[in-house]
N, CA and C atoms of all chains as a GROMACS GRO file, in nm:
protein
  639
    1MET      N    1   6.876  12.395   3.975
    1MET     CA    2   6.763  12.300   3.907
    1MET      C    3   6.729  12.193   3.996
    2THR      N    4   6.814  12.137   4.086
    2THR     CA    5   6.809  12.015   4.149
    2THR      C    6   6.702  12.048   4.270
    3ASN      N    7   6.712  12.167   4.323
    3ASN     CA    8   6.608  12.204   4.420
    3ASN      C    9   6.484  12.171   4.381
    4ILE      N   10   6.443  12.214   4.248
    4ILE     CA   11   6.304  12.214   4.194
    4ILE      C   12   6.278  12.072   4.164
    5ASP      N   13   6.373  11.990   4.116
    5ASP     CA   14   6.339  11.851   4.068
    5ASP      C   15   6.317  11.783   4.209
    6LYS      N   16   6.356  11.816   4.308
    6LYS     CA   17   6.324  11.741   4.434
    6LYS      C   18   6.207  11.774   4.506
    7GLY      N   19   6.162  11.895   4.448
    7GLY     CA   20   6.040  11.939   4.504
    7GLY      C   21   6.041  12.003   4.646
    8LEU      N   22   6.137  12.104   4.652
    8LEU     CA   23   6.149  12.185   4.782
    8LEU      C   24   6.004  12.236   4.815
    9LEU      N   25   5.951  12.216   4.939
    9LEU     CA   26   5.836  12.258   4.962
    9LEU      C   27   5.840  12.385   5.067
   10HIS      N   28   5.773  12.492   5.039
   10HIS     CA   29   5.772  12.603   5.117
   10HIS      C   30   5.642  12.655   5.132
   11ARG      N   31   5.630  12.732   5.239
   11ARG     CA   32   5.491  12.792   5.271
   11ARG      C   33   5.464  12.915   5.198
   12ALA      N   34   5.339  12.929   5.152
   12ALA     CA   35   5.298  13.049   5.086
   12ALA      C   36   5.135  13.076   5.116
   13PHE      N   37   5.096  13.181   5.058
   13PHE     CA   38   4.954  13.212   5.071
   13PHE      C   39   4.898  13.298   4.972
   14SER      N   40   4.779  13.288   4.946
   14SER     CA   41   4.705  13.375   4.845
   14SER      C   42   4.598  13.452   4.931
   15VAL      N   43   4.574  13.575   4.889
   15VAL     CA   44   4.454  13.660   4.955
   15VAL      C   45   4.362  13.696   4.848
   16PHE      N   46   4.245  13.677   4.875
   16PHE     CA   47   4.135  13.722   4.791
   16PHE      C   48   4.060  13.835   4.884
   17LEU      N   49   4.075  13.956   4.854
   17LEU     CA   50   4.005  14.082   4.909
   17LEU      C   51   3.892  14.126   4.856
   18PHE      N   52   3.769  14.117   4.924
   18PHE     CA   53   3.647  14.162   4.885
   18PHE      C   54   3.607  14.289   4.941
   19ASN      N   55   3.539  14.374   4.865
   19ASN     CA   56   3.480  14.491   4.932
   19ASN      C   57   3.326  14.464   4.959
   20SER      N   58   3.259  14.586   5.008
   20SER     CA   59   3.126  14.552   5.060
   20SER      C   60   3.023  14.506   4.956
   21LYS      N   61   3.073  14.524   4.824
   21LYS     CA   62   2.974  14.477   4.711
   21LYS      C   63   3.013  14.344   4.658
   22ASN      N   64   3.101  14.272   4.749
   22ASN     CA   65   3.158  14.151   4.704
   22ASN      C   66   3.230  14.154   4.568
   23GLU      N   67   3.292  14.265   4.542
   23GLU     CA   68   3.388  14.267   4.444
   23GLU      C   69   3.524  14.220   4.477
   24LEU      N   70   3.576  14.140   4.397
   24LEU     CA   71   3.724  14.084   4.420
   24LEU      C   72   3.836  14.209   4.370
   25LEU      N   73   3.917  14.237   4.454
   25LEU     CA   74   4.022  14.309   4.415
   25LEU      C   75   4.134  14.219   4.346
   26ILE      N   76   4.162  14.268   4.205
   26ILE     CA   77   4.276  14.212   4.157
   26ILE      C   78   4.380  14.307   4.118
   27GLN      N   79   4.484  14.248   4.096
   27GLN     CA   80   4.601  14.332   4.078
   27GLN      C   81   4.701  14.283   3.942
   28GLN      N   82   4.749  14.393   3.869
   28GLN     CA   83   4.829  14.350   3.761
   28GLN      C   84   4.981  14.366   3.804
   29ARG      N   85   5.049  14.257   3.787
   29ARG     CA   86   5.193  14.243   3.849
   29ARG      C   87   5.280  14.350   3.777
   30ALA      N   88   5.370  14.394   3.833
   30ALA     CA   89   5.457  14.500   3.783
   30ALA      C   90   5.547  14.426   3.656
   31THR      N   91   5.574  14.525   3.576
   31THR     CA   92   5.665  14.490   3.473
   31THR      C   93   5.800  14.439   3.524
   32GLU      N   94   5.854  14.485   3.627
   32GLU     CA   95   5.975  14.452   3.670
   32GLU      C   96   5.978  14.321   3.743
   33LYS      N   97   5.848  14.266   3.770
   33LYS     CA   98   5.864  14.116   3.837
   33LYS      C   99   5.948  14.014   3.764
   34ILE      N  100   6.021  13.960   3.835
   34ILE     CA  101   6.102  13.858   3.771
   34ILE      C  102   6.021  13.742   3.730
   35THR      N  103   5.921  13.701   3.803
   35THR     CA  104   5.823  13.600   3.762
   35THR      C  105   5.698  13.663   3.720
   36PHE      N  106   5.624  13.617   3.629
   36PHE     CA  107   5.489  13.649   3.568
   36PHE      C  108   5.489  13.805   3.560
   37PRO      N  109   5.575  13.885   3.484
   37PRO     CA  110   5.543  14.023   3.482
   37PRO      C  111   5.423  14.058   3.394
   38ASP      N  112   5.369  14.166   3.414
   38ASP     CA  113   5.242  14.220   3.373
   38ASP      C  114   5.107  14.121   3.382
   39MET      N  115   5.133  14.014   3.446
   39MET     CA  116   5.005  13.923   3.461
   39MET      C  117   4.903  13.966   3.558
   40TRP      N  118   4.791  13.948   3.527
   40TRP     CA  119   4.680  13.968   3.625
   40TRP      C  120   4.655  13.864   3.714
   41THR      N  121   4.632  13.897   3.840
   41THR     CA  122   4.610  13.787   3.943
   41THR      C  123   4.522  13.832   4.052
   42ASN      N  124   4.521  13.748   4.159
   42ASN     CA  125   4.432  13.776   4.277
   42ASN      C  126   4.494  13.876   4.357
   43THR      N  127   4.427  13.932   4.450
   43THR     CA  128   4.471  14.036   4.537
   43THR      C  129   4.612  14.055   4.577
   44CYS      N  130   4.667  13.939   4.619
   44CYS     CA  131   4.784  13.930   4.683
   44CYS      C  132   4.836  13.781   4.697
   45CYS      N  133   4.950  13.742   4.656
   45CYS     CA  134   5.018  13.603   4.682
   45CYS      C  135   5.163  13.641   4.717
   46SER      N  136   5.209  13.556   4.836
   46SER     CA  137   5.341  13.588   4.865
   46SER      C  138   5.370  13.460   4.955
   47HIS      N  139   5.474  13.495   5.046
   47HIS     CA  140   5.510  13.395   5.132
   47HIS      C  141   5.523  13.455   5.280
   48PRO      N  142   5.496  13.370   5.376
   48PRO     CA  143   5.544  13.417   5.509
   48PRO      C  144   5.690  13.397   5.511
   49LEU      N  145   5.770  13.493   5.589
   49LEU     CA  146   5.894  13.479   5.608
   49LEU      C  147   5.957  13.402   5.724
   50GLY      N  148   6.073  13.353   5.721
   50GLY     CA  149   6.126  13.293   5.839
   50GLY      C  150   6.188  13.380   5.934
   51ILE      N  151   6.080  13.478   5.978
   51ILE     CA  152   6.120  13.577   6.084
   51ILE      C  153   6.014  13.543   6.198
   52PRO      N  154   6.042  13.602   6.309
   52PRO     CA  155   5.957  13.592   6.428
   52PRO      C  156   5.816  13.647   6.378
   53GLY      N  157   5.711  13.584   6.423
   53GLY     CA  158   5.572  13.609   6.396
   53GLY      C  159   5.511  13.559   6.275
   54GLU      N  160   5.587  13.505   6.178
   54GLU     CA  161   5.541  13.468   6.053
   54GLU      C  162   5.546  13.319   6.040
   55GLY      N  163   5.601  13.234   6.134
   55GLY     CA  164   5.632  13.098   6.135
   55GLY      C  165   5.525  13.036   6.207
   56GLY      N  166   5.561  12.920   6.247
   56GLY     CA  167   5.458  12.835   6.320
   56GLY      C  168   5.458  12.687   6.277
   57ALA      N  169   5.469  12.595   6.361
   57ALA     CA  170   5.455  12.470   6.346
   57ALA      C  171   5.328  12.391   6.344
   58GLU      N  172   5.238  12.440   6.430
   58GLU     CA  173   5.104  12.409   6.444
   58GLU      C  174   5.005  12.494   6.368
   59LEU      N  175   4.897  12.443   6.331
   59LEU     CA  176   4.812  12.504   6.220
   59LEU      C  177   4.775  12.642   6.288
   60ALA      N  178   4.727  12.665   6.396
   60ALA     CA  179   4.668  12.784   6.452
   60ALA      C  180   4.794  12.893   6.441
   61GLU      N  181   4.892  12.853   6.489
   61GLU     CA  182   5.010  12.948   6.481
   61GLU      C  183   5.056  12.981   6.350
   62ALA      N  184   5.060  12.882   6.261
   62ALA     CA  185   5.096  12.902   6.114
   62ALA      C  186   5.002  12.983   6.042
   63VAL      N  187   4.866  12.971   6.080
   63VAL     CA  188   4.780  13.054   6.021
   63VAL      C  189   4.794  13.200   6.075
   64GLN      N  190   4.815  13.232   6.182
   64GLN     CA  191   4.836  13.353   6.232
   64GLN      C  192   4.965  13.414   6.181
   65GLY      N  193   5.043  13.343   6.160
   65GLY     CA  194   5.179  13.389   6.090
   65GLY      C  195   5.150  13.416   5.939
   66VAL      N  196   5.073  13.346   5.889
   66VAL     CA  197   5.026  13.382   5.740
   66VAL      C  198   4.947  13.488   5.720
   67LYS      N  199   4.863  13.529   5.822
   67LYS     CA  200   4.761  13.644   5.822
   67LYS      C  201   4.868  13.761   5.840
   68ARG      N  202   4.985  13.766   5.941
   68ARG     CA  203   5.059  13.874   5.944
   68ARG      C  204   5.120  13.899   5.812
   69ALA      N  205   5.177  13.796   5.753
   69ALA     CA  206   5.243  13.814   5.629
   69ALA      C  207   5.158  13.872   5.524
   70ALA      N  208   5.027  13.854   5.505
   70ALA     CA  209   4.939  13.886   5.427
   70ALA      C  210   4.922  14.040   5.456
   71GLN      N  211   4.905  14.082   5.577
   71GLN     CA  212   4.890  14.224   5.609
   71GLN      C  213   5.023  14.298   5.565
   72ARG      N  214   5.136  14.247   5.592
   72ARG     CA  215   5.271  14.297   5.533
   72ARG      C  216   5.253  14.312   5.398
   73LYS      N  217   5.237  14.220   5.312
   73LYS     CA  218   5.249  14.230   5.167
   73LYS      C  219   5.120  14.309   5.098
   74LEU      N  220   5.013  14.310   5.171
   74LEU     CA  221   4.907  14.414   5.120
   74LEU      C  222   4.940  14.551   5.117
   75ASP      N  223   5.018  14.588   5.225
   75ASP     CA  224   5.078  14.725   5.231
   75ASP      C  225   5.180  14.734   5.134
   76HIS      N  226   5.269  14.644   5.133
   76HIS     CA  227   5.393  14.662   5.046
   76HIS      C  228   5.368  14.648   4.908
   77GLU      N  229   5.270  14.580   4.863
   77GLU     CA  230   5.240  14.565   4.719
   77GLU      C  231   5.120  14.657   4.686
   78LEU      N  232   5.020  14.679   4.766
   78LEU     CA  233   4.906  14.768   4.712
   78LEU      C  234   4.882  14.887   4.776
   79GLY      N  235   4.967  14.910   4.907
   79GLY     CA  236   4.955  15.029   4.978
   79GLY      C  237   4.826  15.025   5.088
   80ILE      N  238   4.770  14.899   5.100
   80ILE     CA  239   4.664  14.878   5.188
   80ILE      C  240   4.702  14.871   5.339
   81LYS      N  241   4.671  14.967   5.419
   81LYS     CA  242   4.736  14.978   5.551
   81LYS      C  243   4.669  14.868   5.636
   82ALA      N  244   4.736  14.818   5.752
   82ALA     CA  245   4.706  14.725   5.834
   82ALA      C  246   4.566  14.754   5.896
   83VAL      N  247   4.560  14.883   5.922
   83VAL     CA  248   4.424  14.928   5.981
   83VAL      C  249   4.298  14.894   5.903
   84GLN      N  250   4.341  14.900   5.758
   84GLN     CA  251   4.216  14.877   5.670
   84GLN      C  252   4.179  14.715   5.666
   85VAL      N  253   4.300  14.646   5.712
   85VAL     CA  254   4.253  14.498   5.691
   85VAL      C  255   4.318  14.425   5.813
   86PRO      N  256   4.231  14.448   5.909
   86PRO     CA  257   4.273  14.374   6.064
   86PRO      C  258   4.282  14.232   6.049
   87ILE      N  259   4.386  14.197   6.132
   87ILE     CA  260   4.419  14.037   6.130
   87ILE      C  261   4.288  13.977   6.149
   88GLU      N  262   4.207  14.012   6.243
   88GLU     CA  263   4.080  13.935   6.264
   88GLU      C  264   3.969  13.941   6.150
   89ASP      N  265   3.992  14.011   6.061
   89ASP     CA  266   3.910  13.999   5.950
   89ASP      C  267   3.948  13.903   5.834
   90PHE      N  268   4.061  13.849   5.854
   90PHE     CA  269   4.115  13.740   5.757
   90PHE      C  270   4.058  13.618   5.811
   91LYS      N  271   3.993  13.548   5.694
   91LYS     CA  272   3.941  13.406   5.711
   91LYS      C  273   4.009  13.320   5.645
   92PHE      N  274   4.067  13.235   5.725
   92PHE     CA  275   4.144  13.109   5.663
   92PHE      C  276   4.053  12.997   5.603
   93LEU      N  277   4.078  12.973   5.484
   93LEU     CA  278   3.982  12.876   5.410
   93LEU      C  279   4.052  12.742   5.411
   94THR      N  280   4.154  12.717   5.377
   94THR     CA  281   4.216  12.596   5.360
   94THR      C  282   4.354  12.605   5.326
   95ARG      N  283   4.441  12.483   5.328
   95ARG     CA  284   4.554  12.465   5.278
   95ARG      C  285   4.569  12.385   5.159
   96ILE      N  286   4.638  12.412   5.058
   96ILE     CA  287   4.653  12.318   4.941
   96ILE      C  288   4.800  12.289   4.924
   97HIS      N  289   4.818  12.187   4.863
   97HIS     CA  290   4.953  12.135   4.842
   97HIS      C  291   4.974  12.110   4.693
   98TYR      N  292   5.060  12.183   4.618
   98TYR     CA  293   5.054  12.159   4.479
   98TYR      C  294   5.192  12.178   4.420
   99LYS      N  295   5.208  12.114   4.309
   99LYS     CA  296   5.332  12.124   4.234
   99LYS      C  297   5.294  12.192   4.116
  100ALA      N  298   5.367  12.294   4.070
  100ALA     CA  299   5.331  12.334   3.921
  100ALA      C  300   5.453  12.321   3.829
  101PRO      N  301   5.414  12.278   3.711
  101PRO     CA  302   5.516  12.252   3.611
  101PRO      C  303   5.588  12.362   3.562
  102SER      N  304   5.690  12.361   3.516
  102SER     CA  305   5.772  12.486   3.466
  102SER      C  306   5.891  12.427   3.392
  103ASP      N  307   5.896  12.500   3.272
  103ASP     CA  308   6.031  12.494   3.208
  103ASP      C  309   6.098  12.623   3.195
  104GLY      N  310   6.108  12.674   3.316
  104GLY     CA  311   6.172  12.816   3.334
  104GLY      C  312   6.291  12.838   3.276
  105LYS      N  313   6.319  12.966   3.240
  105LYS     CA  314   6.408  13.009   3.156
  105LYS      C  315   6.558  12.985   3.233
  106TRP      N  316   6.542  12.962   3.360
  106TRP     CA  317   6.655  12.940   3.424
  106TRP      C  318   6.726  12.815   3.416
  107GLY      N  319   6.635  12.694   3.335
  107GLY     CA  320   6.675  12.585   3.335
  107GLY      C  321   6.659  12.546   3.181
  108GLU      N  322   6.669  12.641   3.097
  108GLU     CA  323   6.651  12.617   2.956
  108GLU      C  324   6.760  12.511   2.906
  109HIS      N  325   6.860  12.490   2.968
  109HIS     CA  326   6.962  12.390   2.919
  109HIS      C  327   6.935  12.255   2.958
  110GLU      N  328   6.806  12.240   3.026
  110GLU     CA  329   6.768  12.107   3.052
  110GLU      C  330   6.646  12.077   2.979
  111SER      N  331   6.616  11.963   2.941
  111SER     CA  332   6.504  11.925   2.861
  111SER      C  333   6.388  11.889   2.950
  112LYS      N  334   6.413  11.842   3.066
  112LYS     CA  335   6.296  11.795   3.152
  112LYS      C  336   6.236  11.902   3.208
  113SER      N  337   6.105  11.876   3.240
  113SER     CA  338   6.036  11.991   3.292
  113SER      C  339   6.051  11.983   3.448
  114GLN      N  340   6.028  12.099   3.517
  114GLN     CA  341   6.067  12.108   3.653
  114GLN      C  342   5.924  12.130   3.723
  115THR      N  343   5.949  12.131   3.868
  115THR     CA  344   5.815  12.138   3.935
  115THR      C  345   5.855  12.259   4.038
  116CYS      N  346   5.764  12.347   4.080
  116CYS     CA  347   5.780  12.423   4.193
  116CYS      C  348   5.678  12.374   4.296
  117GLU      N  349   5.710  12.362   4.398
  117GLU     CA  350   5.605  12.285   4.497
  117GLU      C  351   5.608  12.387   4.609
  118ARG      N  352   5.456  12.403   4.677
  118ARG     CA  353   5.455  12.479   4.784
  118ARG      C  354   5.330  12.467   4.854
  119LYS      N  355   5.324  12.478   4.962
  119LYS     CA  356   5.203  12.465   5.052
  119LYS      C  357   5.144  12.616   5.057
  120ARG      N  358   5.036  12.623   4.992
  120ARG     CA  359   4.960  12.757   4.985
  120ARG      C  360   4.842  12.762   5.079
  121ASN      N  361   4.836  12.859   5.180
  121ASN     CA  362   4.735  12.886   5.254
  121ASN      C  363   4.638  12.986   5.179
  122ILE      N  364   4.500  12.956   5.198
  122ILE     CA  365   4.409  13.065   5.130
  122ILE      C  366   4.336  13.143   5.236
  123LEU      N  367   4.357  13.265   5.221
  123LEU     CA  368   4.278  13.365   5.296
  123LEU      C  369   4.171  13.450   5.230
  124THR      N  370   4.075  13.483   5.272
  124THR     CA  371   3.996  13.578   5.247
  124THR      C  372   3.980  13.696   5.345
  125SER      N  373   3.942  13.828   5.301
  125SER     CA  374   3.916  13.921   5.384
  125SER      C  375   3.828  14.019   5.311
  126ARG      N  376   3.761  14.104   5.392
  126ARG     CA  377   3.675  14.220   5.350
  126ARG      C  378   3.758  14.343   5.380
  127ASP      N  379   3.783  14.432   5.300
  127ASP     CA  380   3.855  14.542   5.333
  127ASP      C  381   3.770  14.642   5.398
  128GLN      N  382   3.816  14.767   5.454
  128GLN     CA  383   3.745  14.853   5.516
  128GLN      C  384   3.706  14.974   5.418
  129LEU      N  385   3.722  14.957   5.293
  129LEU     CA  386   3.686  15.055   5.185
  129LEU      C  387   3.561  15.017   5.121
  130SER      N  388   3.523  15.123   5.065
  130SER     CA  389   3.381  15.087   4.993
  130SER      C  390   3.424  15.036   4.848
  131MET      N  391   6.461   8.803   2.567
  131MET     CA  392   6.488   8.938   2.567
  131MET      C  393   6.473   9.009   2.697
  132SER      N  394   6.560   9.093   2.746
  132SER     CA  395   6.536   9.152   2.875
  132SER      C  396   6.546   9.300   2.864
  133ALA      N  397   6.500   9.353   2.976
  133ALA     CA  398   6.492   9.488   2.984
  133ALA      C  399   6.541   9.527   3.131
  134THR      N  400   6.605   9.636   3.137
  134THR     CA  401   6.636   9.677   3.258
  134THR      C  402   6.594   9.805   3.284
  135SER      N  403   6.519   9.848   3.386
  135SER     CA  404   6.483   9.981   3.422
  135SER      C  405   6.528  10.031   3.551
  136THR      N  406   6.517  10.140   3.557
  136THR     CA  407   6.560  10.214   3.683
  136THR      C  408   6.444  10.300   3.740
  137ILE      N  409   6.410  10.281   3.853
  137ILE     CA  410   6.290  10.357   3.922
  137ILE      C  411   6.365  10.460   4.027
  138THR      N  412   6.342  10.568   3.996
  138THR     CA  413   6.381  10.678   4.090
  138THR      C  414   6.265  10.728   4.174
  139GLN      N  415   6.289  10.704   4.286
  139GLN     CA  416   6.193  10.761   4.398
  139GLN      C  417   6.256  10.880   4.457
  140ALA      N  418   6.171  10.984   4.462
  140ALA     CA  419   6.188  11.112   4.527
  140ALA      C  420   6.232  11.088   4.667
  141GLU      N  421   6.323  11.123   4.725
  141GLU     CA  422   6.349  11.111   4.870
  141GLU      C  423   6.267  11.203   4.956
  142PRO      N  424   6.194  11.161   5.051
  142PRO     CA  425   6.127  11.263   5.132
  142PRO      C  426   6.206  11.350   5.198
  143ILE      N  427   6.148  11.477   5.206
  143ILE     CA  428   6.232  11.596   5.272
  143ILE      C  429   6.207  11.566   5.406
  144THR      N  430   6.320  11.574   5.492
  144THR     CA  431   6.278  11.564   5.629
  144THR      C  432   6.380  11.661   5.702
  145ALA      N  433   6.372  11.698   5.820
  145ALA     CA  434   6.472  11.780   5.901
  145ALA      C  435   6.602  11.703   5.890
  146GLN      N  436   6.598  11.584   5.884
  146GLN     CA  437   6.728  11.497   5.876
  146GLN      C  438   6.797  11.510   5.740
  147SER      N  439   6.718  11.498   5.633
  147SER     CA  440   6.767  11.498   5.501
  147SER      C  441   6.791  11.629   5.420
  148ILE      N  442   6.738  11.736   5.486
  148ILE     CA  443   6.725  11.853   5.394
  148ILE      C  444   6.848  11.907   5.363
  149LEU      N  445   6.942  11.925   5.448
  149LEU     CA  446   7.059  11.982   5.427
  149LEU      C  447   7.158  11.906   5.312
  150ARG      N  448   7.122  11.778   5.314
  150ARG     CA  449   7.205  11.688   5.219
  150ARG      C  450   7.133  11.694   5.080
  151LEU      N  451   7.003  11.715   5.090
  151LEU     CA  452   6.936  11.715   4.955
  151LEU      C  453   6.951  11.853   4.892
  152PHE      N  454   6.955  11.947   4.972
  152PHE     CA  455   6.977  12.088   4.939
  152PHE      C  456   7.085  12.158   4.984
  153PRO      N  457   7.205  12.124   4.948
  153PRO     CA  458   7.324  12.196   4.984
  153PRO      C  459   7.296  12.332   4.943
  154ASP      N  460   7.350  12.428   5.024
  154ASP     CA  461   7.334  12.576   4.999
  154ASP      C  462   7.406  12.605   4.874
  155ILE      N  463   7.326  12.713   4.804
  155ILE     CA  464   7.396  12.760   4.676
  155ILE      C  465   7.432  12.898   4.678
  156ASP      N  466   7.512  12.959   4.595
  156ASP     CA  467   7.553  13.096   4.608
  156ASP      C  468   7.423  13.178   4.549
  157THR      N  469   7.378  13.268   4.624
  157THR     CA  470   7.269  13.337   4.590
  157THR      C  471   7.318  13.478   4.520
  158SER      N  472   7.433  13.497   4.505
  158SER     CA  473   7.487  13.625   4.438
  158SER      C  474   7.549  13.598   4.308
  159SER      N  475   7.495  13.505   4.231
  159SER     CA  476   7.529  13.472   4.105
  159SER      C  477   7.492  13.571   3.997
  160ALA      N  478   7.531  13.557   3.885
  160ALA     CA  479   7.499  13.645   3.756
  160ALA      C  480   7.372  13.637   3.711
  161GLU      N  481   7.300  13.536   3.760
  161GLU     CA  482   7.163  13.502   3.717
  161GLU      C  483   7.082  13.624   3.711
  162LEU      N  484   7.085  13.695   3.819
  162LEU     CA  485   6.998  13.792   3.824
  162LEU      C  486   7.024  13.934   3.763
  163ASP      N  487   7.147  13.930   3.723
  163ASP     CA  488   7.203  14.056   3.653
  163ASP      C  489   7.091  14.122   3.553
  164GLY      N  490   7.084  14.239   3.582
  164GLY     CA  491   6.990  14.318   3.477
  164GLY      C  492   6.837  14.317   3.519
  165HIS      N  493   6.827  14.235   3.628
  165HIS     CA  494   6.676  14.276   3.692
  165HIS      C  495   6.671  14.389   3.788
  166ASP      N  496   6.560  14.432   3.811
  166ASP     CA  497   6.523  14.529   3.903
  166ASP      C  498   6.574  14.520   4.039
  167GLU      N  499   6.644  14.611   4.104
  167GLU     CA  500   6.712  14.595   4.214
  167GLU      C  501   6.633  14.540   4.321
  168GLU      N  502   6.520  14.614   4.332
  168GLU     CA  503   6.399  14.565   4.426
  168GLU      C  504   6.358  14.424   4.431
  169GLN      N  505   6.354  14.377   4.285
  169GLN     CA  506   6.313  14.243   4.280
  169GLN      C  507   6.417  14.138   4.330
  170ILE      N  508   6.538  14.197   4.296
  170ILE     CA  509   6.668  14.117   4.340
  170ILE      C  510   6.661  14.107   4.503
  171ARG      N  511   6.632  14.219   4.570
  171ARG     CA  512   6.622  14.221   4.706
  171ARG      C  513   6.533  14.116   4.773
  172LEU      N  514   6.404  14.119   4.699
  172LEU     CA  515   6.309  14.031   4.738
  172LEU      C  516   6.353  13.899   4.735
  173MET      N  517   6.430  13.872   4.635
  173MET     CA  518   6.467  13.722   4.632
  173MET      C  519   6.552  13.662   4.721
  174ASP      N  520   6.610  13.754   4.825
  174ASP     CA  521   6.681  13.718   4.920
  174ASP      C  522   6.591  13.714   5.057
  175GLU      N  523   6.476  13.715   5.039
  175GLU     CA  524   6.378  13.697   5.158
  175GLU      C  525   6.390  13.541   5.176
  176VAL      N  526   6.375  13.528   5.306
  176VAL     CA  527   6.390  13.376   5.345
  176VAL      C  528   6.246  13.311   5.359
  177CYS      N  529   6.231  13.200   5.290
  177CYS     CA  530   6.097  13.132   5.288
  177CYS      C  531   6.109  13.044   5.389
  178ILE      N  532   5.985  12.982   5.431
  178ILE     CA  533   5.995  12.875   5.525
  178ILE      C  534   5.963  12.738   5.467
  179VAL      N  535   6.079  12.660   5.478
  179VAL     CA  536   6.072  12.531   5.404
  179VAL      C  537   5.995  12.433   5.496
  180LEU      N  538   5.925  12.346   5.456
  180LEU     CA  539   5.816  12.242   5.499
  180LEU      C  540   5.855  12.104   5.471
  181ASP      N  541   5.839  12.009   5.582
  181ASP     CA  542   5.823  11.881   5.547
  181ASP      C  543   5.685  11.856   5.505
  182GLU      N  544   5.649  11.728   5.476
  182GLU     CA  545   5.535  11.684   5.402
  182GLU      C  546   5.413  11.696   5.500
  183ASN      N  547   5.447  11.734   5.621
  183ASN     CA  548   5.350  11.751   5.731
  183ASN      C  549   5.306  11.894   5.751
  184ASP      N  550   5.370  11.988   5.666
  184ASP     CA  551   5.358  12.126   5.685
  184ASP      C  552   5.435  12.187   5.805
  185LYS      N  553   5.529  12.114   5.848
  185LYS     CA  554   5.612  12.142   5.965
  185LYS      C  555   5.745  12.216   5.906
  186PRO      N  556   5.776  12.332   5.963
  186PRO     CA  557   5.885  12.424   5.929
  186PRO      C  558   6.007  12.326   5.964
  187ILE      N  559   6.101  12.309   5.861
  187ILE     CA  560   6.243  12.239   5.887
  187ILE      C  561   6.348  12.331   5.843
  188GLY      N  562   6.330  12.448   5.792
  188GLY     CA  563   6.440  12.521   5.761
  188GLY      C  564   6.406  12.652   5.689
  189ASN      N  565   6.504  12.755   5.664
  189ASN     CA  566   6.480  12.854   5.604
  189ASN      C  567   6.558  12.868   5.474
  190PHE      N  568   6.510  12.918   5.348
  190PHE     CA  569   6.601  12.926   5.239
  190PHE      C  570   6.563  13.045   5.179
  191SER      N  571   6.638  13.117   5.105
  191SER     CA  572   6.586  13.217   5.026
  191SER      C  573   6.508  13.178   4.902
  192LYS      N  574   6.433  13.266   4.882
  192LYS     CA  575   6.320  13.247   4.757
  192LYS      C  576   6.402  13.184   4.635
  193LYS      N  577   6.520  13.229   4.606
  193LYS     CA  578   6.608  13.186   4.498
  193LYS      C  579   6.636  13.028   4.518
  194ILE      N  580   6.676  13.019   4.638
  194ILE     CA  581   6.729  12.859   4.663
  194ILE      C  582   6.597  12.777   4.645
  195CYS      N  583   6.488  12.832   4.694
  195CYS     CA  584   6.353  12.752   4.691
  195CYS      C  585   6.332  12.719   4.538
  196GLY      N  586   6.396  12.785   4.446
  196GLY     CA  587   6.360  12.752   4.298
  196GLY      C  588   6.270  12.830   4.249
  197TYR      N  589   6.260  12.947   4.306
  197TYR     CA  590   6.147  13.047   4.279
  197TYR      C  591   6.174  13.102   4.138
  198LEU      N  592   6.304  13.116   4.097
  198LEU     CA  593   6.327  13.180   3.955
  198LEU      C  594   6.280  13.078   3.867
  199HIS      N  595   6.298  12.964   3.898
  199HIS     CA  596   6.241  12.859   3.786
  199HIS      C  597   6.105  12.840   3.745
  200THR      N  598   6.029  12.923   3.822
  200THR     CA  599   5.880  12.914   3.787
  200THR      C  600   5.858  13.017   3.693
  201SER      N  601   5.948  13.096   3.615
  201SER     CA  602   5.928  13.219   3.557
  201SER      C  603   5.853  13.196   3.434
  202LEU      N  604   5.868  13.071   3.385
  202LEU     CA  605   5.784  13.031   3.257
  202LEU      C  606   5.676  12.935   3.274
  203MET      N  607   5.631  12.942   3.404
  203MET     CA  608   5.512  12.858   3.426
  203MET      C  609   5.414  12.877   3.348
  204GLN      N  610   5.309  12.796   3.310
  204GLN     CA  611   5.199  12.801   3.222
  204GLN      C  612   5.132  12.942   3.273
  205LYS      N  613   5.163  13.041   3.164
  205LYS     CA  614   5.125  13.184   3.199
  205LYS      C  615   4.961  13.201   3.187
  206ALA      N  616   4.902  13.109   3.133
  206ALA     CA  617   4.748  13.140   3.141
  206ALA      C  618   4.693  13.081   3.253
  207ASP      N  619   4.768  13.015   3.352
  207ASP     CA  620   4.715  12.991   3.487
  207ASP      C  621   4.729  13.074   3.586
  208LEU      N  622   4.639  13.168   3.609
  208LEU     CA  623   4.655  13.288   3.691
  208LEU      C  624   4.652  13.228   3.839
  209SER      N  625   4.601  13.107   3.877
  209SER     CA  626   4.594  13.056   3.989
  209SER      C  627   4.748  13.041   4.053
  210GLN      N  628   4.840  13.027   3.969
  210GLN     CA  629   4.963  12.991   3.998
  210GLN      C  630   5.054  13.118   3.996
  211ALA      N  631   5.002  13.231   3.984
  211ALA     CA  632   5.065  13.340   3.985
  211ALA      C  633   5.125  13.372   4.135
  212ILE      N  634   5.256  13.423   4.130
  212ILE     CA  635   5.316  13.430   4.270
  212ILE      C  636   5.391  13.555   4.270
  213SER      N  637   5.422  13.606   4.405
  213SER     CA  638   5.478  13.736   4.405
  213SER      C  639   5.627  13.722   4.429
   0.00000   0.00000   0.00000
């Protein structure tokens, strides 16, 4: 719990994937998910990992790493192959820094609210499907 | 009549302070028992921990990042949904 109380900041991303009709692909999270099971959400949200190719200290490199992570997760979560969502088609919109309040079940013995803090990079892309 | 108050200021997370602020924790605890194995595996993926200037200062598993503690976040707010 102390990690959250202190606001451990980590890098994340959100993908909004549109088709040629400007329709946004949304997904329903799996029942097995530990966080937000069964909830509807935007196309894909996840984190770049601390592995070669997904990190980066400067903005350009960080954005490139996030795009690689987005490609990886679109395939992992939705079966959308990299060839359908080329890196160059991802458009980086902005970074936001937020804290989200939580009274998570993992902290139910505590009375104070907790926060999860992350730096989220917003990407959009148009897929190669109709 | 006097009053005493204590002001707690969150300490900035820096490359110098992070290990002291966030000493490593055991990721194999019983907290995840009963959850889907794939979801448990994903919890061991390493996130990129940042300072206030978006610079990487370390790697921690999602669980250490406090990921699990978001599980009862305001469920109506889909913008905060996470994977």
